[in-house]
C-alpha positions as CSV (number, residue, x, y, z in Angstrom):
1,M,-55.4,33.6,-50.4
2,M,-54.8,32.5,-54.1
3,V,-57.9,30.4,-53.6
4,L,-60.1,33.5,-52.5
5,L,-58.8,35.6,-55.7
6,L,-59.4,32.6,-57.9
7,A,-62.9,31.9,-56.5
8,L,-64.8,35.0,-57.2
9,T,-67.2,33.1,-59.9
10,S,-69.9,31.3,-57.7
11,C,-72.1,34.1,-58.5
12,K,-74.9,33.0,-61.0
13,K,-74.2,36.6,-62.5
14,F,-71.5,36.3,-64.3
15,L,-70.2,39.9,-64.2
16,D,-71.2,40.6,-60.7
17,V,-68.0,39.6,-59.3
18,K,-67.7,40.0,-55.4
19,P,-64.6,40.9,-54.6
20,E,-62.2,39.3,-51.6
21,S,-62.2,41.0,-48.4
22,Q,-60.5,43.8,-47.5
23,I,-58.5,42.2,-45.0
24,D,-57.6,39.1,-48.0
25,K,-56.5,41.9,-49.9
26,N,-54.4,43.7,-48.0
27,E,-52.8,40.6,-46.9
28,L,-52.0,39.4,-50.1
29,F,-50.9,42.8,-51.7
30,T,-48.3,43.7,-49.0
31,T,-45.5,42.5,-50.3
32,E,-44.1,41.7,-53.8
33,E,-44.5,38.1,-53.4
34,G,-48.3,38.8,-52.9
35,F,-48.5,40.7,-56.3
36,K,-46.3,37.9,-57.7
37,E,-48.7,34.7,-56.4
38,A,-51.7,37.0,-57.6
39,L,-50.1,37.2,-61.1
40,N,-49.1,33.9,-61.4
41,G,-52.5,32.5,-60.3
42,I,-54.0,34.5,-63.2
43,Y,-51.8,32.5,-65.9
44,T,-52.8,29.2,-64.3
45,L,-56.0,30.1,-64.9
46,C,-55.8,31.3,-68.5
47,A,-54.0,28.2,-69.1
48,S,-56.5,26.0,-67.6
49,P,-58.7,23.9,-70.0
50,K,-61.4,26.4,-69.3
51,L,-59.7,28.7,-71.2
52,Y,-56.2,28.5,-73.4
53,G,-55.5,25.4,-72.1
54,G,-58.5,23.5,-73.5
55,N,-61.4,25.8,-74.7
56,L,-60.0,28.6,-76.5
57,T,-57.4,26.2,-78.7
58,F,-58.3,22.9,-78.7
59,S,-61.9,22.8,-78.9
60,N,-65.1,24.4,-80.8
61,L,-63.3,27.5,-82.0
62,D,-61.3,24.9,-84.2
63,I,-64.3,22.6,-85.0
64,L,-66.1,25.7,-86.7
65,A,-63.1,26.4,-89.0
66,Q,-63.8,22.6,-90.5
67,N,-60.5,20.9,-89.6
68,Y,-62.2,17.6,-88.9
69,Q,-64.5,15.3,-90.2
70,F,-66.6,13.5,-87.5
71,S,-68.7,10.2,-86.9
72,D,-70.0,11.8,-83.7
73,A,-73.4,13.8,-84.0
74,G,-72.8,16.1,-81.6
75,Y,-69.1,17.3,-82.9
76,Q,-71.1,17.6,-86.0
77,K,-73.7,20.0,-84.7
78,I,-70.7,22.2,-83.5
79,A,-69.4,21.9,-87.2
80,N,-72.8,23.0,-88.6
81,F,-72.7,26.1,-86.4
82,N,-75.5,24.9,-84.2
83,Y,-75.2,27.3,-81.4
84,A,-78.1,25.8,-79.6
85,F,-76.6,22.5,-79.1
86,I,-75.9,22.4,-75.3
87,D,-72.1,21.4,-75.6
88,V,-71.5,25.0,-77.4
89,V,-73.9,26.4,-74.8
90,D,-72.2,24.9,-71.6
91,K,-68.5,26.0,-73.1
92,N,-69.5,29.3,-73.8
93,N,-70.9,29.7,-70.4
94,E,-67.6,28.4,-69.5
95,I,-65.6,30.3,-71.2
96,W,-67.3,33.7,-70.4
97,S,-67.3,33.0,-66.8
98,S,-63.6,32.1,-66.9
99,A,-62.7,34.8,-68.8
100,Y,-64.3,37.2,-66.4
101,R,-62.8,35.5,-63.6
102,A,-59.1,36.3,-64.7
103,I,-60.0,39.8,-65.9
104,A,-61.4,40.3,-62.1
105,N,-58.3,39.2,-61.2
106,C,-56.2,41.2,-63.0
107,N,-58.4,44.3,-61.8
108,N,-57.5,43.2,-58.1
109,I,-53.7,43.9,-59.2
110,L,-54.4,47.0,-60.8
111,A,-56.5,48.7,-58.5
112,V,-54.0,48.8,-55.5
113,I,-50.8,48.2,-57.2
114,D,-49.5,51.8,-58.0
115,E,-50.3,52.7,-54.3
116,K,-47.9,49.9,-53.1
117,K,-44.8,50.8,-55.5
118,S,-42.7,51.0,-52.4
119,V,-43.0,47.3,-51.9
120,F,-41.3,46.6,-54.9
121,T,-37.8,45.8,-55.8
122,S,-36.1,46.4,-58.8
123,K,-38.6,46.9,-62.0
124,N,-41.4,44.5,-61.1
125,H,-43.7,47.1,-60.3
126,D,-43.7,48.2,-63.6
127,L,-43.3,44.4,-65.0
128,I,-46.6,43.3,-63.0
129,K,-48.3,46.0,-63.5
130,G,-47.5,45.9,-67.9
131,E,-48.5,42.0,-67.7
132,A,-51.7,42.4,-65.9
133,L,-53.0,45.0,-67.9
134,A,-52.0,43.2,-70.9
135,L,-53.7,40.1,-69.7
136,R,-56.9,42.2,-69.2
137,A,-56.8,43.4,-72.5
138,Y,-55.8,40.0,-74.3
139,L,-59.0,38.3,-72.4
140,H,-61.3,41.2,-73.4
141,F,-60.4,40.8,-77.1
142,D,-60.8,37.2,-77.2
143,L,-64.1,37.7,-75.6
144,L,-64.8,40.0,-78.4
145,R,-64.0,38.1,-81.3
146,M,-66.3,35.6,-79.9
147,F,-69.3,37.5,-78.3
148,A,-69.7,40.5,-80.8
149,P,-69.8,41.2,-84.5
150,S,-67.0,42.0,-86.1
151,Y,-65.4,45.3,-86.5
152,K,-65.8,45.1,-90.2
153,S,-69.6,43.7,-90.1
154,S,-70.7,46.3,-87.4
155,P,-68.7,48.7,-85.8
156,A,-71.5,50.3,-83.7
157,A,-72.7,46.9,-82.5
158,R,-73.3,46.1,-78.7
159,A,-70.1,44.1,-78.0
160,I,-69.5,43.1,-74.6
161,P,-68.6,44.7,-71.0
162,Y,-64.8,46.0,-70.9
163,V,-64.5,45.5,-67.0
164,T,-61.6,48.0,-65.1
165,T,-62.7,48.1,-61.6
166,V,-63.3,45.6,-58.6
167,T,-67.3,45.9,-58.2
168,T,-70.3,44.4,-56.7
169,A,-72.1,46.9,-59.8
170,S,-72.8,45.1,-63.3
171,T,-70.2,47.1,-65.9
172,P,-72.3,48.2,-69.2
173,F,-71.8,46.9,-72.6
174,S,-70.0,49.0,-74.6
175,N,-69.8,48.9,-78.7
176,V,-67.3,46.8,-80.8
177,T,-65.4,50.3,-81.6
178,E,-65.5,51.3,-77.9
179,V,-64.0,47.7,-76.8
180,L,-61.3,48.1,-79.1
181,D,-60.0,51.4,-78.3
182,K,-60.2,50.1,-74.5
183,I,-58.2,47.1,-75.3
184,L,-55.5,49.1,-77.5
185,L,-55.3,51.8,-74.4
186,D,-54.7,49.1,-72.4
187,L,-52.1,47.2,-74.6
188,N,-50.3,50.7,-74.9
189,E,-50.2,51.3,-71.3
190,A,-48.4,47.8,-70.9
191,K,-46.1,48.3,-73.9
192,V,-44.8,51.2,-72.4
193,L,-44.3,49.7,-69.1
194,L,-42.5,46.6,-70.4
195,R,-40.5,48.2,-72.7
196,I,-38.5,49.5,-70.0
197,A,-39.1,46.5,-67.4
198,D,-39.2,43.2,-69.4
199,P,-36.0,41.3,-69.7
200,I,-36.7,39.6,-72.8
201,L,-35.2,43.0,-74.5
202,S,-31.9,42.8,-73.1
203,L,-29.0,42.1,-75.7
204,D,-28.2,38.9,-74.2
205,Y,-31.5,37.4,-73.7
206,T,-31.7,34.7,-76.7
207,V,-34.9,32.2,-77.1
208,G,-34.2,28.8,-77.1
209,Y,-34.9,25.1,-76.0
210,P,-34.6,24.9,-72.3
211,D,-31.2,22.4,-72.4
212,D,-29.5,24.6,-74.5
213,D,-26.2,25.6,-72.7
214,G,-26.5,28.9,-70.9
215,N,-30.2,29.6,-72.1
216,P,-31.1,33.0,-70.2
217,E,-35.0,31.9,-70.4
218,V,-34.1,29.2,-68.0
219,N,-30.8,30.0,-66.4
220,T,-31.6,33.1,-65.1
221,P,-31.5,33.0,-61.2
222,D,-34.6,34.8,-60.5
223,L,-37.3,32.1,-61.0
224,F,-40.0,35.1,-61.4
225,L,-38.2,36.5,-64.3
226,Q,-37.5,33.1,-66.0
227,N,-39.7,31.8,-69.3
228,R,-40.4,35.4,-70.6
229,R,-42.1,33.6,-73.8
230,H,-44.5,31.9,-71.2
231,R,-45.8,35.1,-70.3
232,L,-47.3,38.0,-72.0
233,N,-43.9,40.0,-72.2
234,Y,-43.1,42.9,-74.2
235,L,-42.7,41.7,-77.8
236,A,-45.9,39.4,-77.4
237,V,-47.7,42.8,-76.4
238,T,-46.3,44.1,-79.4
239,G,-47.9,41.4,-81.3
240,E,-51.0,41.6,-79.9
241,L,-51.3,45.2,-80.8
242,A,-50.6,44.4,-84.4
243,R,-53.5,41.8,-84.0
244,V,-56.0,44.3,-82.6
245,Y,-54.9,47.2,-85.0
246,L,-55.6,44.6,-87.7
247,Y,-58.9,44.0,-86.2
248,K,-59.6,47.4,-86.4
249,N,-58.5,47.8,-89.8
250,D,-56.1,50.5,-89.0
251,M,-53.0,49.0,-91.4
252,A,-50.4,51.5,-90.6
253,N,-50.2,50.9,-86.7
254,S,-50.8,47.2,-87.3
255,L,-47.7,47.1,-89.6
256,L,-45.4,49.5,-87.2
257,N,-46.0,47.0,-84.4
258,A,-45.1,43.8,-86.6
259,E,-42.6,45.6,-88.0
260,L,-41.0,46.2,-84.6
261,I,-40.9,42.2,-83.9
262,V,-39.5,41.6,-87.1
263,L,-36.8,44.2,-86.8
264,T,-35.8,42.9,-83.2
265,N,-34.7,39.3,-84.8
266,K,-35.1,38.1,-81.3
267,F,-37.3,34.7,-82.9
268,P,-35.3,32.8,-85.4
269,W,-37.0,30.2,-87.4
270,T,-37.2,27.2,-86.2
271,N,-34.4,24.8,-87.6
272,K,-35.7,22.2,-90.0
273,A,-33.5,19.7,-88.5
274,D,-35.2,20.1,-85.4
275,F,-38.6,20.1,-86.8
276,L,-37.9,16.6,-88.7
277,E,-35.4,15.3,-86.2
278,T,-36.1,11.3,-85.3
279,E,-35.1,11.1,-82.5
280,V,-38.4,12.2,-80.3
281,T,-36.2,13.7,-77.2
282,K,-34.9,16.3,-79.5
283,K,-37.8,16.6,-81.7
284,D,-39.6,20.0,-81.8
285,R,-43.3,19.6,-83.2
286,I,-44.8,23.2,-82.7
287,F,-41.8,25.6,-83.7
288,Y,-41.3,26.3,-79.9
289,K,-38.6,29.2,-80.9
290,E,-41.1,30.9,-82.9
291,L,-43.7,31.5,-80.1
292,L,-43.4,35.1,-79.0
293,A,-46.0,34.0,-76.2
294,C,-47.7,30.8,-75.1
295,W,-49.5,29.4,-72.2
296,A,-47.5,26.3,-70.4
297,I,-50.2,23.5,-70.1
298,P,-47.9,20.3,-68.6
299,K,-51.0,18.7,-67.3
300,Q,-52.8,18.4,-70.5
301,R,-50.5,15.7,-72.1
302,Q,-53.2,13.1,-71.5
303,P,-56.1,14.9,-72.5
304,L,-54.3,16.0,-75.8
305,I,-53.1,12.4,-76.7
306,D,-57.0,11.3,-76.1
307,L,-58.3,14.1,-78.5
308,F,-55.7,14.0,-81.4
309,T,-53.6,11.1,-81.3
310,K,-54.9,8.0,-79.4
311,E,-56.6,5.2,-81.8
312,N,-59.2,6.4,-83.3
313,P,-59.4,10.3,-82.0
314,P,-62.2,12.2,-81.9
315,F,-60.5,15.3,-83.7
316,S,-59.3,13.6,-87.1
317,A,-59.5,14.4,-90.6
318,T,-59.9,12.3,-93.4
319,L,-56.3,12.0,-95.2
320,P,-58.1,13.3,-98.5
321,Q,-59.0,16.3,-96.2
322,I,-55.4,17.1,-95.2
323,E,-54.2,16.5,-98.8
324,E,-56.3,19.3,-99.8
325,I,-55.4,21.7,-97.3
326,Y,-52.0,21.5,-97.6
327,E,-51.9,21.2,-101.2
328,K,-50.1,17.8,-101.7
329,A,-50.9,17.8,-105.3
330,G,-48.7,21.5,-105.4
331,V,-46.5,23.1,-103.0
332,G,-47.5,20.5,-99.9
333,A,-45.3,18.2,-101.4
334,D,-42.3,20.2,-99.9
335,D,-44.4,21.2,-97.1
336,L,-42.6,20.4,-93.4
337,R,-46.2,20.6,-91.7
338,F,-47.8,18.4,-94.1
339,K,-44.8,15.7,-93.7
340,Q,-44.6,16.0,-90.0
341,W,-47.7,17.2,-88.3
342,F,-49.9,14.2,-89.4
343,A,-49.3,10.3,-89.2
344,D,-51.5,8.2,-91.8
345,R,-53.7,5.8,-90.2
346,A,-56.2,3.2,-91.0
347,A,-60.2,4.0,-90.2
348,L,-62.4,1.4,-88.9
349,N,-64.4,2.8,-91.9
350,G,-64.3,4.8,-94.7
351,P,-61.2,6.8,-96.0
352,R,-57.7,6.8,-94.1
353,R,-57.1,9.4,-91.5
354,A,-54.7,11.9,-90.6
355,I,-53.8,12.0,-87.2
356,L,-52.3,15.4,-85.7
357,Q,-48.9,14.9,-83.9
358,K,-48.2,18.7,-83.2
359,Y,-49.0,18.3,-79.5
360,L,-47.4,14.9,-78.7
361,S,-45.1,14.5,-76.1
362,N,-43.3,12.1,-74.5
363,A,-44.2,10.3,-70.9
364,T,-41.8,11.1,-68.1
365,P,-39.1,10.0,-67.7
366,I,-38.4,10.6,-71.7
367,A,-37.2,14.0,-72.2
368,N,-39.1,16.6,-74.4
369,R,-37.1,19.2,-76.5
370,H,-39.5,21.7,-74.9
371,P,-42.5,22.3,-72.6
372,L,-46.0,21.0,-73.4
373,V,-47.1,24.4,-74.5
374,A,-50.6,26.3,-76.5
375,P,-49.6,28.6,-78.5
376,A,-50.6,32.5,-77.9
377,I,-49.2,34.2,-80.8
378,R,-46.4,32.7,-83.4
379,L,-44.0,34.8,-85.1
380,S,-45.3,33.3,-88.2
381,E,-48.7,35.4,-87.5
382,I,-46.8,38.6,-87.3
383,F,-45.6,38.0,-91.0
384,Y,-49.2,37.5,-92.1
385,I,-50.1,40.7,-90.5
386,A,-47.2,42.8,-91.8
387,A,-48.3,41.0,-95.1
388,E,-51.6,41.9,-95.0
389,A,-51.2,45.4,-93.3
390,S,-48.6,46.4,-96.1
391,F,-50.7,45.1,-99.1
392,D,-52.3,48.5,-100.0
393,T,-49.0,50.5,-100.0
394,N,-46.5,47.9,-100.9
395,P,-47.7,44.8,-102.6
396,S,-44.1,43.7,-103.1
397,M,-43.0,43.9,-99.8
398,A,-46.4,41.8,-98.8
399,M,-45.5,39.0,-101.2
400,T,-41.9,39.4,-99.3
401,Y,-43.2,39.0,-96.0
402,F,-45.9,36.2,-97.0
403,N,-43.2,34.0,-99.0
404,A,-41.1,34.3,-95.6
405,V,-43.5,32.1,-94.1
406,R,-43.5,29.8,-97.0
407,R,-39.7,29.3,-97.0
408,A,-39.5,28.6,-93.3
409,R,-42.0,25.5,-93.9
410,G,-40.2,24.3,-96.6
411,I,-41.8,25.6,-99.8
412,G,-39.2,26.9,-101.8
413,S,-41.4,28.3,-105.0
414,D,-42.3,31.9,-104.1
415,I,-45.5,33.6,-105.4
416,T,-44.2,37.1,-106.4
417,T,-47.4,39.0,-108.2
418,V,-51.2,38.6,-107.4
419,P,-54.0,40.5,-109.7
420,D,-55.7,42.1,-106.6
421,K,-56.0,42.4,-103.0
422,Q,-58.9,40.0,-103.1
423,A,-56.5,37.4,-104.6
424,F,-54.1,37.9,-102.0
425,I,-56.4,37.6,-99.0
426,E,-57.5,34.1,-100.6
427,L,-53.9,33.1,-100.6
428,L,-53.2,34.2,-97.0
429,I,-56.4,32.1,-95.8
430,T,-54.7,29.1,-97.6
431,E,-51.4,29.4,-96.1
432,A,-53.3,30.5,-92.4
433,R,-55.1,27.4,-92.5
434,K,-52.2,25.2,-92.7
435,E,-49.9,27.2,-89.8
436,F,-52.9,27.5,-87.1
437,Y,-54.3,23.9,-87.5
438,G,-55.6,22.7,-84.1
439,E,-55.0,26.5,-82.9
440,S,-58.2,27.9,-83.0
441,Q,-57.1,31.1,-84.8
442,L,-58.4,30.5,-88.5
443,F,-62.0,30.8,-86.9
444,Y,-61.1,34.3,-86.2
445,M,-59.5,35.2,-89.0
446,Y,-62.6,34.3,-91.5
447,K,-64.7,36.9,-88.9
448,R,-62.2,39.6,-89.0
449,L,-62.5,39.2,-92.8
450,N,-66.3,38.7,-93.2
451,H,-65.1,36.1,-95.5
452,A,-66.9,32.7,-96.0
453,V,-65.5,29.6,-94.1
454,R,-64.2,26.6,-96.4
455,I,-65.6,23.7,-95.6
456,S,-64.1,21.9,-98.8
457,A,-62.7,22.9,-102.1
458,T,-66.2,23.0,-103.3
459,Q,-68.4,24.3,-100.3
460,S,-68.0,26.8,-98.4
461,S,-70.5,28.6,-95.7
462,P,-71.3,32.1,-96.5
463,A,-69.9,35.0,-93.9
464,S,-72.8,35.9,-91.6
465,D,-73.3,36.8,-87.9
466,K,-75.1,34.1,-87.6
467,I,-72.1,32.1,-87.7
468,F,-69.4,34.5,-86.6
469,V,-71.3,36.1,-83.3
470,F,-72.0,33.5,-80.2
471,P,-75.0,34.1,-78.1
472,L,-74.6,35.8,-74.8
473,P,-74.8,33.1,-71.7
474,V,-78.3,32.9,-71.1
475,D,-78.0,33.5,-67.1
476,E,-76.1,37.1,-68.4
477,E,-78.8,38.1,-70.9
478,A,-81.6,37.2,-68.1
479,Y,-79.7,39.3,-65.7
480,R,-79.4,42.3,-68.1
481,N,-83.0,42.1,-69.0
482,N,-83.8,42.3,-65.4
């Protein structure tokens, strides 16, 4: 039955999603296990290479952030913001259709879950409904960040359809502000539901590594309640609210949600010894305990090796490029990320290459310290959000948040004052580029700020909707124009 739920996009018209038959829906949603199965299917799709296990984490968005140097002409076309290039067109089509497919499956759950309350035990109705709402909002937000102008650029511009019903009729487009308001509505409802239902808020729930003795993340008897950070849990939803409010320039609400996470003290900064560990079975390359949420991608081990770490991988930077990004001549000398994430390797020709180790994992049966995951939202981003959202009213506190991340990454020299907000933003971008390398968050940051994209120390691409807004899929535009 999950095959039926996850096969809703054979239709050429991306948003003309045909729901499964009433009989199939009734069969699936007659038990709590059926709802769990449906929700797990959405996470599986989100973690697939079509979405966060590939396209939305390790692909074009990261190329557009100018993190690599390519010899391949196709990759260079992407880095040059050539959105007519067939590889860009194809991936955008895949992202659009797959995201709306996942959204349709969220809507399948939400359409019937309240009338089926009697089938649920414990707090699972609120847990499943809250996660379905959160997933629907999360997916729409990333579609907005790709296919519509930013709020800062054009708050009233046509954006994307915000789909909330199971129907064969197409959903009208909303403008940027309307989509943000609908995202916030879903996230705030999810937050209320998960505040009571989510085990991550219990006093005895501590985040850790799978092999930690008594780790409640994996030792909870109910498999459905394990690994809450591999799902959109209450604190991840709160973090996504901080993200979305920041995107809408609502600094007060963004700061409120960011500080709520900081005050819970649920997420410790990664122990430096774990990050620097030389024994590969005990090494944490990704700051795993700092992830508020992540996508489990165990099957992507070899594709990530092929992309980042094999001999002459397609995604790599020159060593001078990485030395510039991480400020080797200054604080980079102390930066743990600079020391641990990159291997210095000779190139076939040209400058030496910096080979990313961030997603390197061991082959079975050699153990890994943590599962292979794609970050969804990090503790460091929450501190960056809190810093930016507080700067106008409390610049001293903003710098405290900003310096906390630097210290956690081994940089001991604090920056205590900056001349103005723009100077602070430049510092924030510099640090975010280091932290989000290989994660596809930096391009979104440039877009939100309507900031020029840094190509090198002396070159940038001016901010413009021409580079920040992806064209809609051709089939979708053609369908809308019929």
